[in-house]
N, C-alpha and C positions, 0 to 999 in steps of 0.2 A: 603624484604618487601619493598614497595616504599609508600611513603607519598606525596599526592597532596594536596596542600593548594591553597585556592582561597578566594577572597572577599566574594562570596557568593557560597554555594553548595546547589543546588535544588534537593532533592531526589525524589520528586514528590508525593510519597505515604506519605511523612512526611513533615512538615514545612521546609521552607528554613532555612539554618544554616549561620549566618554572620561569617567571618573569620573561614571558615570550612576546614576540613580535610577528605580526602578519602583515605583508606589504601587498597593497592592492593597487592596480592601474587599470582604467578601462573596463571595470566590471570583472577582471580576473585576478587570480592570485599571482603575484610575481615572486614572492619568496616567503619562508616561514622558518624562523629559527630564534635563538636567544636574542633579547633586546640590545644586549651589549654589542652585538654584531650588526646591528641595522638601526642604529640610531639616526634619527632624521629630525629635521626642525618642525615639521607637520605631523604631530602625533596625537592620537585619540587615545587616551589612558582610560581603560575601562576598570582600572583598579582591581580589587579583590573580586575577580570573576573568573569563571572557567569559559574559554572561548573555544567552541566546537563547530564541526560542520553542521549545516542546516539538517534537521531531521526529516525522513522521508517516510510518508505513510503510503505503503505499497498495496493497500487494499482498503477502499472506503466507498460508501454510498452517500455522498453529501446531499442528496436530493430527498432522502427518507427523513421524516420529521423526527423530532425529539421526543419518543414516547416510549424509551426503554423501560420505564417503570409502569407503563400502562398496559403491557402486552404479556401474555402467560409465559413462565419460564420452565414449564415442565418438558417440553419438547421443541425440537426445531420446527416440527410439522404443525403443531397447534399454534406456535408463533406465526409461522407464515399463513395460516387460516386467518389469524387475526389482523397480521399486516395487511394481506390482500383486501379485506373489508375495509380498513381504514384508507387505503389508497384509493379504492374505488369511490369513496365518499368524499375525498379531498379536492382540493382545487385543481386547476389544470397547469398547463405548461408555464405560464407566468409565475404561479405560485412555487412551482419547483424551482425555477430559476432563481427567485428570491432566497429560497432555502439553500440552494448551492453557493450563492454569493455570502450568505451569512456563515456557511460552513467554512469557506475560504478564509474569512476573517478570523473565525475561531481558531482554525489550523495554524494560521500565522502568530496568532497570540501565544499559542502553545509551543512555538519553536519549530513548527514544521514550514518548510520552505519548498516541499514538493509533494503533490499528491497524485496518485493513481486512482481516479474516481470513476465509478460506474454509473451510468444512466440508462434507463429503458428506452428513452427516446432521443437522446442527445441533447437533452435540456441543459446539460452541464457545459456544453462547449462555449457558447456565448458569454455566459457570466464569467467563467474562468479565464476566457481569452482576454478579458480587460482586468483581471487581477494581477497583481505583481507575483503572485506565486507560481512556481514552476509546476506543470501539470502534464499528465498522460490521461486523455479523455477517452474512455471505453464507452462504446455503444452496445447495448445488450440485446441478445437474440433470445426470444422464446418461441419455439416452432408452434405454428397454428394458434398464436395469441390473437385476440380480437384487436390489439393496438400494434401498429407498425414499430418495429420490424416483426414480421410474423415468419420469414424465411430468410435464407441466406442472400438471396438476391435483393431483397428489401433492406437487409442489413448494410450490404455495400453500397447500395444507393444512398443511404443515410450518411454513411461514413465519408463518401466522396463530397457531399454537399459543402462540408466546413473545410475542405482541403485547403482553400486559400487561406485560412487562418493559421495553418500549420507553420511552425518555425522550428528549425532543428535545434534540439537540446532545451526548447523552452516550452513548446506545445506540441504534442504528439497525439494523434487520433488512432485509437486502437479499437479492437472488436472484442467482444466477450460473449460466446455462447454460454447462457447462464450456467447449465449443468448438463450433466448425462441423462437426468430424469426429465428434464425440460426441453431438449433439442433432439432432434431426430438425427439418425446416423447420416442420412443423405445429406442434411445441412451442415453436420460436422465435417463430413468429406469434403463438401463443397468449400467450406472455410479453409480446410487444409490445402485444398489445391490452389486458392486465391493467394494464400500466405506464402507459398514456396518462393524462395528467393526475394521476400519482402522483408522490409525493415519494420513492417507495421507490427506492433505488439499485440499479443492475444493473451486473455486471461479467462479462467473458467472456475466456477465453484466446483471443487472436486473433492469428493469423499469427505465431506463435512460431518456427516452422522454415520454410524455404523450401518443403519437401515438402507443406505444407499448401495452398498454392495450386495445385499440381499435381494434388493429389488432388480438389480441388474443380472442376478444369477437366475432368480425364478419368478420375479414379478409378485413378490409377496412382501407381507410386513406393512409397518406404518407408512413407507413411501408410498406403496401400492395404493393403501386407503387414500392418502393425499391425492394422488393422481385420479382416483375415482371422484373425489370431491371437486376436483377442478380440472375436468376434462378440457382438452384443447382440440380445436376442430381440424378435421381432416389428417390427424396425425396417426401414422400406422407404424412407422419403422423406427421406434425407439431403439437405441443400441442395447446389445445384450451381451454378457459374458464378464470377462474381467476388466476392470476400469482401465488399468494401464494398456492392456491389449487393444481396447476401444481407441485409445489415443492413438496407438501405433497404427492401426489399419485405417484410421481416418486421416493419417498424415499430420497429425498435431503434434507428435513428438518431434518432428522436424522443423517446428517453428519457434523453439525454446520456450515452451509454455510456461505462463505464470499461473500456478495452481493455487487458488484461494483456499485456505484452511488446511486441507490435506490432514485432519485429525486421525482418519482411519486408514492412511496409506500404510502398507504392510512392509516390513523390514526387507523382505525379499525383492521388493520393487525398487528400494532405494537406489541401487546401482544402476539399474536401467534408466531411471529418470535423471540421475546425475550424469551419466554418459551423454544423454539427449540434451543437456544444458538447461534442464527445466529448473524451475524455482518454485519454492512453496512459501506461502504467505500465511505466517501463524498470527491469529489475532487472539492473544492471550485472555482479556478480559470478555470478549464475546465466547470464546470457548468454555470459559468457566460459567457464564451466564446461562449456557445451555446445559451444563453438566456433563461435557462431553469425556471428562477425564483427562489423564496426563497426555500431552502432546509429544510425538516422538522427535521433536526438533534436534535434540541432542545427537541422537543416533543419526538422524538424516545429515547432519553437518559433519559427523565422523566418517560417513560413508561418501562424502564429496558432494552431496546435494546442497545447492544454495537455498538458505532459509532466511526470509526476512520478517519485518513486523507490520502490522497494519491495525487498524481500530475496528474495521467494519463501520457500521452506522450507528447514529444516535437513537436508533430503534432498538439497539441491543448493547449499547454502551454509554456510560454516563457522559463522556466527552470525547473529543477528537485528539486527545494528547498522546503523541507517541512516547513522550517523555514519561507519561503516566504508565503506558505499557511497559516500558523498560523496568521502571520501579516496581511494578507487579511482579514481573519476572524475578526480579532481585529479592523480592520478599518471599516468594512462594516456591523458588527452586534454589536451594541452598547451594547446589554444586555449580550453579551457572556463574562463569567468570563474567566480571563486569565489562572486560574489554570485548568479550564475545557479543554481549548484549548490545553493546554500542555498535558493534559493526553491523548487526542485523538492522539496525535502523539507519545505518548510513552506507557503507561500502556495499554490502550484500544486497541491500535495497536497490542502490544505484545499478548494480549489475543486473537485477531482475528485469529493470525497466530499460536496459540498453542505454543508460545514461551515466556509466561509469567513467567515460572520458570527460565529462562535463562536471559531475558533482559527487558527493560521498566522501570525500576526504579533503582536508587542508594540504594542498600540494600545488607547487609552481604549474601553471597552465590550466587548472581547474577554475571554474567559475567561483566568484566570491560570494557564495551562500554560506553565511555562518550565523551563530547565535552565541550569545553570551548568558551565562546563569551565575547568579551571586556564588561566591566561595565561602563556605563556613567551616573550613577544615582545621581550624586553629593549629596550624602548623603541620598537619598531616601531610603526607606526600602522595597521596592517592585520589588525584582529581576525579578519576572516572567513578571509583567507589563513592566518593563524596556526592557526585552528581546523582547517582542512583539511590542513594541512602538519605539525602537531604530533602528538604521541603521546597528549595528554591524553584521558582518559575522563570521562565525566559524573560531576561532583562532588556534585551534588544535583539533585533532580527535583521539581517542584512540579505538581500537577494540581488545578485549581479553587482554587488559593492554598494548598494544603496540602502539605506536604513528604511525599513518599512514601518510606518507608524500606523497602528491600528487603534480604533476606538476602545476604551477600557471597558471591560465586561460589566 
């Protein structure tokens, strides 16, 4: 058994512990408490550090290149135009796999121990399967696309291929219908039927921009222009109507959906989504990048809707750091409690991914995924506030109780 001692231990589901101890055996947490109650001969003393659960990135696209400063920022639709052009001119599957592997390294370096990553082709599964990072690998569907998968049948065929690599709590394979403007209603309904009574996770880009709801209502606006610029073959039955109603009639409210972005979800829909066990992944810096305006995350939480944090990709964000996402929220939303921000990156994110029995907090029985960040509080007694307001980077990362060494950037 190994004992880790730190100036502060932040279990998240319990109050911070000054001069705390974390006991680990066989990759799992055995106990958490004051060091005086857990003195052991074999101690790793982390000194003036804050020890907290590994951070969870609940929405990212590791295969997208680092081009956030090279694409337009005036609207989501012009950005997508430029991104599609860049991707068509880029390398193939091997290049994307290398980009995914590099993204996993960057994520770990930033204190992220679990990623929910989306790939158009499943190119993320093999590079992430050999990475120590915990992962949920989503394979994405665009109906009628020229590249597989182009319908629900092809999607589930791709999902089945790496099934042998799956490992409970360690590697999950999920499905991701891209969005309500890129997937037909028949494909959405087919996904809903396949996922009934299935533990397989599902995520969808949902009401990221105000223009989506307008397109769903009457097929007008910038989203309609985007669809005309990028027509998809043999696609006729795009869904129409209210976005939440579409999820319901396609059976997707019954699969605890993970709704990426949700910038334009309306308050009247919060209770329905909360009752369905849905989660929303807010990507704060990407939201600001596109000028989407204030996100309703606080009202969502008060309505009982689970909200967590993601980075989106390096095509819309300068890095893959969830710690920096948390710090951005702390700087820009004065009313945001530090403890709530941390929960969105840990407990709430684990709940969204169906991993809350494994990770998300420091508690006996959970896997020993944890991070230490230097403490510079000068005697202050608010380690979470210090974490979010200080400049410190992750000073060490452990996954399943094993310290993960990554190359220096």
